[in-house]
N, C-alpha and C positions, 0 to 999 in steps of 0.2 A: 551524293545521289546520282543514278547514270543516267546520264538523256534516253528518252524516252527512245529513240531508235536502236540503241545497243540490244533492248527486249526484244530485235523483233534477229537476231543470232542466238540467242542465250541457251535455245534447244536441241543445238547445232551440236553433234558430235564429232570427237577429235580423234582419230586410229591410234592404236598405240606406235610406237616406234621404235626403234630398234638402233643402237649405235653401230657405223658404220668406221671402217680405217682402212682406207687407200694408199697401197704402197705404189711409188711413184720411182719409176730408173733416176737416180739424181747422181749430178757429178757435184763435189762438196771441195771448194776450198781450203776448206780447214780454219786456222787463225786467221782473221782477217788482215791485221797489222802485216803479218809475214808475207801474205800473197801480196799486198802495196811494197815492200821493201824489193821481194822479189822480181816484182814484174817491173818496176820503175827500174832495176838496176841490169835487168837483161834488156831494158829500151834503150838505143844510142840515144834518142832524138832527148834524151832527158841530158844526158850527160852532156850533150855537144849545144843544149841551149841554154841551159842556168849558169847564172855567173853570181860569182859573193859579190854582194852589195844591191842587186837588182832588185825592184819589189814587182812580188808576182800578184797578181789575183785572179784567184783562186774560186769559183762558181761552185754554190751548193743550191740546190731548190728546196720546195715543200711538198716532195715526195718523202714515205717513211723506208725509205732504203734498209736492208738487210744491216746492220752493222754501222749504220750512216755514221753516229760520233765516233769509233772506232777508225773507221777508213778515212773520214776528216782528217783525225789527229795523225794518220801515219803519213798521210801526204803533206800536212804541214813540218812534221816531223822532218821525213826526208828532207823537204824545203831548206829548213832549215839548218839541213847538217849540211847542203853544201854552198852554204853562203847565203841566199835569199834573202829576201823580206818578206813573206806572205802576208796577204789579209785575206779573207772572204768577202765576197759578195753575194748578196743573198738574189739569186738568180731564177725569178719564178714568174716574170710577167706580172698578173695584176693582184694574182692572193697576195694575202692576209691585208685586203682592206686596200690594197694599191695605197698602200703608204708604206714610207721607209721602219717607220715604229710597228707596224704591224708585220712586216718579214721579220725582221730578227727576232718578234716574238713566235713567230711560225716555227721558224729555228728553234728557236729554246724550245719549245714543244716536243721538237724532234730529238733534244739531247745538244744539241750544236750551240755551246753557248763560247766569248772568248776564254771563259775559266776551263773549260775543259775538252778544248783542241789547241789551245795555246799562242793564238794569233789574235789580230787585232779582226771584230766587223766591222765593215765597213758601208753601211746602208744609205741607197740616196733612190728616189723616182728619178732623178732627171738625168736626163740622156740626151746623147751628140748627133745629129743624121752625117752616117758615114756616105752616103749616097742615096743612087734611086733606081730600082729597076724599070722594066722596058718599057712597064704600063704604068709609071710615075709613082709609086709606092713607094715612100719615104721610110728608111733601111739605117735603122734608129741600133744604138749599141748603151749599155751604163757608162755615164761621163767617167765615175772614177775606177771601172776598168780599162777606160778606151787611156786614159793617163799612166797608169803601171808600165813598168818597163815589159812586161811579159802578161798575158792570160792561159790561166792552163781550166780547159775544161773536166769539170769533172759530174758524172750522171749515169743512172743506170741504164741500161739497153733494154727497151722489151716494146713488146707492141704496144699500141696508142689504143683507147678504148671510144673512138672517135674517129678513125678516117684511115684508110690502111695506103701504102704506097712503101718507096723503095726504102726511104727511112723515115721511122716513126718518132717512139719516146726515146730523147738517149744525148748525146752530145751536140749533135746537130742542132735539134732545135732546143736546146737549152741556148746555144750560138745564137742563134735568131731570136726565137721568141723568148729564153728566160733572162737575157744578157739584153734583151731589147725592153724590159720593166713593160711600163701597161700601154704606152704608147705604141712599140713595138708588139706587143703583141694585140693589142685593139687593129692595128694595119694588117696583122698577117689572118687575123680572121674576117676581116671586113666583108672578102670574099666566099664565105663559105667554106665548110668542110673539105669541101671536095677538090677545092685549090689548095690547102693548107700543105699537105706535101709537095705539091710542086713550089711554095715561096719558099719553106723552109729551108730546101737546099740552096732556091737562087738568093736568097740573103746569110744566108751561109757560107759559099761560095766568094758574096763581096766581100764579108768579116775576113775570110782566110786570108784575102789576099789583101787590103790592109789595113788588120788590127793586126795586132803580137802577140797574135795565139801562138803559144810555143808546142802544146801538145793537149791530146786530152787519155785522161784517165778512165776507161767504163768498165760497170760490171756489169755482170748476169748472173744473175741468181737459178734456183733451180725449184722446184714445184715444192719446196716445203718453205718457202720464204728464207735461203740460205744463202750463201756468198757461193758461185759455183765455179765463179772466175774473176778473176783483175787483167784487162788488157790496158794497154798504152800504144796508141794511136797517132802517129806522127801527119799535123796541116797537111801536109802534099797531096794524103789518101786517106784522109781522113773518112771523105764522105762516104767512099767506095769499101773503106774497113769495114765498118758500120753498118754497113745490108749484111755483110756475109753473119755477125755476131747475131740483129735483129732477127735471123730464120734460126738460129741458136735458143734465143732466146723465147720465141712461140713452140719450138716443138718441145722446150723445159715448161711451161706454162700448167698450172695442175687444170685440171674440170672436173666438170660433174659425172658421173658415171653412167652416162645416157648417153645413147645412139653406138653408134661405130667406136670399136677402142680405139682402131686406129685413125680416125680424125681427128687433124688437126687441131680445132678445137669445136668441144663434142656438142652432138645432136642430139635435138629426140627430144617426144614429148615428155611435158609434168604437169600435173595438174595445179598444185602449190609450191610454191618455195620460199621457205620463210630466213628472213638474210636479218640475225642481231644485231649489227651493228655497221652502219656504214662509216665513212670513214676517208678524209685524203692520204692519209696515209697507205691506204689498201688499193688505191686506185683514184688519178686525178678525175673521175668521172664520180668518185664516190663509191659504187657498186660497178664492177666493172662488168660492161655487156659483152666484154668477152666469152667470163661466164654468163652469165643473164639472159643471153640474146635479148638482152633489152635497150638497145643503142636512140642515142640519140639525137644521134647527125644519120642522116642516108646514106652517108659513105662510108660505112659498114655493115657488113650483114656478117648470116651466121650466129651460129649459138643454140642451146636449148630454146625448146617452144613450150615456153612455160605460160600458162592460163591465167596465173594467180601470182603476185606475189608481194609478202608481208613485211616490210621493214620496221622491228621494233626500237632502236635505237641509233642515236650517231655517238662517235667516240668524243671523247673531251678532248682531245690531239686535235682534233676538227674546229673545235671552237664554236661549234653551229654553224659551221659550213658544210649543209648538209644537200646541196645538190645532188646528190645521186638520187633521193627518195623521190625523184620527178618522174621517176620509170618504173616507181610499184605502185602498188593499185592501191595497196592500205599501209597506216601507219599505225603512231600509237599516240595519244596526246601528249604522253611523257616529248615523245620525239618532237610533233607541232610543238611544242613551246621552248624545246630546244633550237629552234631555226630560226639563223639567223637572217633577216633581211640582207643586212644591210652587207655583208659578205658572199653575200650567194648571189645575190643580184647583181655588185662590182662584178663575181667572175662571169654571172651568166651574158653580161652586157658586152661584155669587151670579147668571150669567146662569140657571141651572136646567138649563142642557143637559148632561147629566153625559155625553149622547156624546160630545162631545168631547173627553172626558178619555182615550178610549181609544186604545190603543194597536191598529195592525195587524199583521199578520205580518211580520217581521221579518229577511231573509236577508242576509247576509255581508257584498256589496259591491252596489255599480249593476249591475254586470252580473248577476247572479243574480235581485237585486230587479226587472229590467227581464223577465228568462226567464221567473220566475215568474208576471206579468202575462199574459205571454203565452202561457204552456201552460194559463192556466187562464182566458183570455177567451171562452170556446167558439166560438170562429171554426170555422168550417167546412172552410175552403178558406185553409191558413196558408199560401199562398204567394201570397197575395193579403187577406193583414191588413193593415188600417187601423190605424195608427199617426202620433201627433200627440207632438212634445216641444214645449215649452215654457220659458223659464226660471222665471214664476211665472206668477201668473192676471191680473198689473197688464201687464205688460211682451210684446204680442204682436204688436210689428211683425215681427220676426223667429223664426219657428217652423221645426221639423224636419217633415217627414210622407215616409212611406213614399213606396214606389212604384206601390201601384196607387191611392195617392188621390191622384195628378200629373195625371190624364186632368181630372177633376173639377175642380180646382183650376187646371189650364190654364184650362177655359173662364170662371171667375170673375172678374168685374173688379174691379181693385185687388189682382190676388194676380201675384206676379211669382216663376216660378222661377229662384232664383241660381244653382245648378250641377245637374249631372245625378246619380242615386242614387248616395252609395257607400257601405262599409258603417261602422257605428258605432265610433268609438275608444276604447279602456277602456285605461288604464296598468296595470301588473301587478299594481295591487291590487285589479286590476278596478271601477276609481273612472272613471267616464265623463268624458272630457276635454272641459273649457270650449270651445269650438266657435263660440262667439256671436262676433258682428260688436262691433267693440269701438269 
């Protein structure tokens, strides 16, 4: 039996939606293994630093990088072929519930296991202090990594979802926060996101000076969530080199077809945005504010102006870590029941973003959640309401748009209307059907 408040939205009409395809300019690296082999073969720093018999700690984080298991295995195989003894160190700050077992589980859900990549995974939350910043902040590094003969950093380079700086998500942040484990992440976030960009660089410089970092392997992805490039960065210029690739990664980002097409991050108004899934494999924030315009921190701005966001579910891979829903306005009872406070609270207390642990209004099913968003979006022209539906904030090649938005979309380069507007389809339980191209 539905609760009485659900009756308040039963009469809200939902407009028909048309399937839309976006065409992005995108470089594609092709086979990820070949891309790794070529990048490491061309980088003199690899041959200069890898020696037979040396132990090498390879960092792998909690993000769902494109072709992650294949990339990790390719790096491991290259190190093995050079006679090294690589092992993986989960490098994800407080994720996985800030436990060694939890971080191994996160990697397994991403397809990275000892069997899949061909080397040991050594997980521990124990860190050692290598120094302190001028403000007294402790700089921590994973103990197992510090004891290895060398460290190889591996991560995707991309814009962060909570702050803007010369270095954001990438090898620098992996070195400073990921390898700092929970204590290192806690220290770095303690001053708030306005300072994170500064501290990750200061911490990284100290670790590059005092720890045996051999080189970094970075990936840049295109707008289709596919590998665009693999780069190998030497430790001497890693911080500065990464800044160039961050700019490339920002230009590569997908975006909603709103506002000026030339804008680095789309802007423009929208009445309702429906997001099928949030998930850590899509964004560290679960739902990327670069796409939604809904940051959890004042250290980031830009993106579309969306009146109401309805989120329908969290992915299985996130294991209940649904902190991204805090920036939504409406969710479903299904998502509410899957919300794992242990994981979300650990993440939020470490990052210092307590609003990330909030839970929006929860409606009984998808239909009523969308109706609640439409009812409260403040549109003065219900017959011309602007709605977009996306599968998540990473995959934006296909989306659904309401009829009122189609004239503007038809005039936009790189946008194709695939079929005429049709009513949204729900099953008998009020769940929105998966109508996405597969």
